[in-house]
DRENTORMAR-757942 format. One line per 2 residues: number of its first residue (from 0); for each residue y, z negated, x negated of C-alpha. Coordinates in steps of 0.5 Angstrom, whole numbers, plus 500, padded with zeros to 3 digits. Layout:
# DRENTORMAR-757942
NUM) Y:Z:X | ... .
//
This chain:
# DRENTORMAR-757942
0) 728:696:305 | 731:700:311 .
2) 733:693:315 | 737:691:310 .
4) 744:690:311 | 749:696:307 .
6) 755:692:304 | 762:694:301 .
8) 757:694:294 | 753:698:296 .
10) 759:703:298 | 763:702:292 .
12) 757:704:288 | 757:711:291 .
14) 764:711:288 | 768:709:294 .
16) 775:705:293 | 777:698:295 .
18) 782:700:300 | 783:702:307 .
20) 776:708:307 | 772:703:305 .
22) 773:699:311 | 773:705:316 .
24) 766:706:313 | 764:699:313 .
26) 766:700:322 | 761:706:322 .
28) 756:703:319 | 757:697:323 .
30) 753:701:329 | 748:705:325 .
32) 748:710:329 | 740:711:330 .
34) 740:713:322 | 736:709:317 .
36) 739:705:312 | 738:711:306 .
38) 740:716:312 | 747:713:312 .
40) 748:712:305 | 746:719:305 .
42) 752:721:310 | 757:716:306 .
44) 756:720:300 | 756:727:303 .
46) 763:725:306 | 766:722:300 .
48) 763:729:296 | 766:734:301 .
50) 770:730:307 | 774:737:309 .
52) 767:738:312 | 766:733:316 .
54) 773:733:320 | 770:735:326 .
56) 764:730:327 | 763:725:332 .
58) 761:720:328 | 764:721:320 .
60) 771:725:322 | 775:718:323 .
62) 772:716:316 | 774:724:314 .
64) 781:723:316 | 781:716:312 .
66) 779:719:305 | 783:725:306 .
68) 790:722:308 | 788:716:303 .
70) 791:718:297 | 798:719:300 .
72) 798:713:302 | 795:710:295 .
74) 801:713:293 | 806:709:298 .
76) 803:702:296 | 806:696:293 .
78) 802:696:286 | 798:690:283 .
80) 799:687:276 | 793:689:273 .
82) 794:682:268 | 795:676:273 .
84) 798:670:270 | 792:665:269 .
86) 792:659:273 | 789:653:273 .
88) 782:651:277 | 780:643:278 .
90) 772:642:280 | 771:650:278 .
92) 763:649:278 | 763:646:286 .
94) 767:653:288 | 765:659:291 .
96) 765:666:289 | 769:669:294 .
98) 774:663:294 | 775:664:286 .
100) 775:672:287 | 781:671:293 .
102) 784:667:288 | 785:672:283 .
104) 787:678:288 | 793:673:290 .
106) 794:672:282 | 796:680:282 .
108) 801:680:287 | 808:682:283 .
110) 811:676:286 | 806:671:284 .
112) 809:666:278 | 803:661:278 .
114) 797:658:282 | 791:653:282 .
116) 785:652:286 | 783:645:289 .
118) 776:642:288 | 776:643:296 .
120) 776:650:296 | 773:655:300 .
122) 774:662:302 | 779:663:308 .
124) 783:669:310 | 788:672:304 .
126) 789:665:300 | 783:661:300 .
128) 783:655:303 | 785:650:297 .
130) 789:655:294 | 796:653:292 .
132) 801:659:290 | 807:659:287 .
134) 812:666:288 | 819:668:287 .
136) 823:668:293 | 817:671:297 .
138) 813:668:303 | 805:670:305 .
140) 804:668:313 | 797:668:311 .
142) 799:664:304 | 801:658:309 .
144) 795:660:314 | 795:659:321 .
146) 795:652:323 | 802:652:321 .
148) 803:645:318 | 797:642:319 .
150) 797:635:317 | 795:627:316 .
152) 798:621:319 | 795:614:317 .
154) 798:607:321 | 796:601:318 .
156) 795:596:322 | 798:588:321 .
158) 791:587:324 | 784:585:320 .
160) 779:590:320 | 775:585:324 .
162) 779:587:330 | 775:593:329 .
164) 769:590:329 | 771:585:336 .
166) 774:589:340 | 770:596:339 .
168) 769:598:347 | 778:597:347 .
170) 779:601:341 | 774:606:343 .
172) 778:607:350 | 784:607:348 .
174) 783:613:344 | 781:616:349 .
176) 786:615:354 | 791:617:349 .
178) 787:624:346 | 787:630:348 .
180) 782:636:345 | 781:642:345 .
182) 784:649:343 | 788:651:349 .
184) 787:644:351 | 794:641:353 .
186) 797:635:358 | 799:637:366 .
188) 806:637:367 | 806:630:370 .
190) 802:627:363 | 808:631:359 .
192) 812:627:354 | 819:629:351 .
194) 821:630:344 | 827:632:341 .
196) 823:637:337 | 824:641:344 .
198) 831:641:344 | 832:646:337 .
200) 836:651:338 | 830:656:336 .
202) 828:656:342 | 833:660:345 .
204) 835:664:339 | 828:667:337 .
206) 824:670:343 | 818:669:340 .
208) 819:662:340 | 822:661:347 .
210) 816:664:350 | 812:659:346 .
212) 817:653:348 | 812:651:355 .
214) 807:651:351 | 808:647:346 .
216) 812:642:351 | 804:642:355 .
218) 800:641:349 | 806:637:345 .
220) 802:630:342 | 794:633:344 .
222) 790:636:338 | 786:642:337 .
224) 778:643:336 | 774:644:329 .
226) 775:639:323 | 782:635:328 .
228) 780:629:330 | 784:622:332 .
230) 779:615:329 | 780:608:327 .
232) 777:605:321 | 778:600:316 .
234) 784:601:310 | 781:598:304 .
236) 786:596:298 | 783:594:292 .
238) 790:590:290 | 796:589:293 .
240) 801:595:293 | 807:594:290 .
242) 811:601:293 | 808:599:300 .
244) 808:592:300 | 801:591:302 .
246) 797:586:300 | 790:587:298 .
248) 785:586:303 | 782:590:309 .
250) 786:592:316 | 786:596:321 .
252) 788:603:320 | 789:610:325 .
254) 788:617:322 | 789:623:325 .
256) 788:631:323 | 791:636:327 .
258) 797:642:327 | 802:646:330 .
260) 796:648:336 | 798:654:340 .
262) 805:655:338 | 804:655:331 .
264) 798:660:331 | 802:665:335 .
266) 807:664:330 | 802:666:324 .
268) 799:673:328 | 806:675:330 .
270) 809:675:322 | 803:677:318 .
272) 802:682:322 | 810:684:320 .
274) 808:683:314 | 803:687:314 .
276) 807:693:316 | 813:691:312 .
278) 809:690:306 | 804:695:304 .
280) 799:693:299 | 792:694:297 .
282) 787:694:301 | 783:688:297 .
284) 790:685:298 | 793:687:305 .
286) 792:679:308 | 797:677:303 .
288) 802:681:305 | 809:677:305 .
290) 816:677:307 | 822:677:302 .
292) 827:671:303 | 833:675:303 .
294) 831:680:309 | 832:678:316 .
296) 824:678:317 | 823:673:311 .
298) 829:668:314 | 826:668:321 .
300) 819:668:319 | 822:661:315 .
302) 826:659:320 | 819:659:325 .
304) 814:656:320 | 819:650:319 .
306) 820:649:327 | 812:649:327 .
308) 812:644:322 | 816:640:325 .
310) 812:640:332 | 806:638:328 .
312) 809:632:325 | 812:631:333 .
314) 805:631:336 | 802:625:331 .
316) 809:621:333 | 807:621:339 .
318) 799:619:338 | 800:614:334 .
320) 807:612:338 | 802:611:345 .
322) 797:607:340 | 801:602:337 .
324) 804:601:344 | 796:600:348 .
326) 794:596:342 | 801:592:341 .
328) 801:591:334 | 805:592:329 .
330) 806:597:323 | 805:595:316 .
332) 805:602:313 | 805:609:316 .
334) 804:615:311 | 804:623:312 .
336) 802:629:309 | 803:636:311 .
338) 799:642:308 | 799:650:311 .
340) 806:650:309 | 811:653:304 .
342) 817:650:300 | 822:651:296 .
344) 822:647:289 | 823:648:282 .
346) 816:649:278 | 817:650:270 .
348) 825:650:271 | 824:656:276 .
350) 826:656:283 | 819:658:287 .
352) 816:658:294 | 810:654:293 .
354) 804:655:299 | 800:650:299 .
356) 794:653:304 | 789:646:305 .
358) 792:643:299 | 796:637:299 .
360) 803:635:296 | 802:631:290 .
362) 808:630:286 | 810:624:282 .
364) 810:618:287 | 809:622:293 .
366) 804:619:298 | 798:623:301 .
368) 791:622:305 | 785:626:303 .
370) 780:625:308 | 772:625:307 .
372) 769:627:313 | 767:623:320 .
374) 762:619:316 | 765:619:309 .
376) 771:616:307 | 777:618:305 .
378) 784:617:301 | 790:615:301 .
380) 793:617:295 | 800:617:290 .
382) 801:624:287 | 802:624:279 .
384) 805:630:279 | 801:635:275 .
386) 805:641:272 | 798:646:272 .
388) 796:644:279 | 803:646:281 .
390) 804:638:284 | 798:638:289 .
392) 791:636:290 | 786:637:295 .
394) 786:636:303 | 780:634:304 .
396) 773:635:302 | 772:642:303 .
398) 766:645:306 | 760:646:303 .
400) 758:651:309 | 760:655:314 .
402) 760:654:321 | 755:657:323 .
404) 751:656:318 | 751:648:320 .
406) 750:649:327 | 743:654:325 .
408) 740:649:320 | 743:642:321 .
410) 739:637:325 | 743:633:330 .
412) 737:627:329 | 740:626:321 .
414) 746:626:324 | 745:621:328 .
416) 741:617:324 | 746:617:319 .
418) 753:616:324 | 748:609:326 .
420) 746:607:319 | 754:607:317 .
422) 756:604:324 | 760:609:327 .
424) 761:611:333 | 763:619:335 .
426) 767:621:341 | 766:629:341 .
428) 764:634:335 | 759:639:334 .
430) 754:639:328 | 758:644:325 .
432) 763:638:323 | 757:635:320 .
434) 758:631:314 | 753:635:311 .
436) 757:641:312 | 762:638:307 .
438) 762:637:300 | 761:631:296 .
440) 768:626:297 | 767:622:291 .
442) 766:628:287 | 771:632:290 .
444) 776:625:288 | 773:625:280 .
446) 775:632:280 | 782:630:281 .
448) 784:625:278 | 790:628:273 .
450) 792:629:280 | 793:623:283 .
452) 791:616:283 | 788:612:289 .
454) 791:607:292 | 787:604:298 .
456) 780:608:302 | 779:609:309 .
458) 772:608:313 | 772:612:319 .
460) 769:607:325 | 771:610:332 .
462) 772:618:332 | 774:623:337 .
464) 774:630:336 | 773:636:340 .
466) 767:637:344 | 767:644:347 .
468) 766:647:341 | 772:651:339 .
470) 776:651:333 | 783:650:331 .
472) 788:653:335 .
//
């Protein structure tokens, strides 16, 4: 029992409130300081009952100060709504408790108007991944996410699926020569390409963005780590799609997934810190700090976020153009959609800011791509515009287990067998991206039949991902 970890619930049971003091206590506990579990709990109880007597204590003095100062802090905090608005949950039985708890807190924000939780949802920072939140004239940097404007892009070529089977090694070479992976990685100066997005005046008007321009140029047309990928696969249309004007059949497709690289991550970190300094929320909601769009800071983040989104799109454009040129093929259609973003939209006759953190826009008629994993299909979809879902859908299958858990528990042998069985060539990636670490994409799609119609299925065949163990930027 003595080795059992002390957690937040243990401290709350002692009388600690869910505020800054809880975090301070947990930080002290992480070092244990030679105390047994029971001795540490007794110390925490004693400090809480009489913080003044511990004001000079070498270990617990910082907790004493936090408790004594918290009353004044609490009075200055923005008050959360006690009776939040209800929100829709899709695929509720497959969504972890932590993600629902985070969404519950988000709905208590005084700026919250509506919300929805997608079937691929799992716990993140601030807003859960798979969370959709509409707010009134406010933007939440952690409601957008760290990888701003992360997106999917699909090119469907005028080549039959048989072309892939007959030219596997050539297509492998095309991917390897025209993509680059790994957090922090980019192109050497003589390899860089130019793009109009780098001419945006914000790179001269905003000092933070100005400092990031060279990195943005270096990483233009590259992909990050984690679940980012470039892959060739088979696109199957069971029926002719009149809108895209593509006949029933199977075609060679190129699917990519990545975002705004180091630039987006730096923007997210900078403006989250700024939001937290301006928007003082209770402990459990502090990662949902928001910026009023009527303020200079709010407008500055909004413009930077949109630039990061344009940059992410440019990265995909460069990759797809390079590979199209290498193939010498023509396009039948190209579809692109993004997540980790905030949009100005009208919902229920009210202008709102819709945050889709790991969620796909699915307004009526809007095209989107919902991938599965390296060994399971993805789907080309068309939105139905479901109001309860705030015109959104999932952005993928969603993680079933953490990266650490996947690495510790999943078998490389089983992964190799699965890939061989499905005829998939994997270039890079680690066990944290194994298909078994993700939810069943078919169950996820079944949970959102009211949100999207399936137009075509994409089956991956040659998959490239980061092989250096790096996370998304």
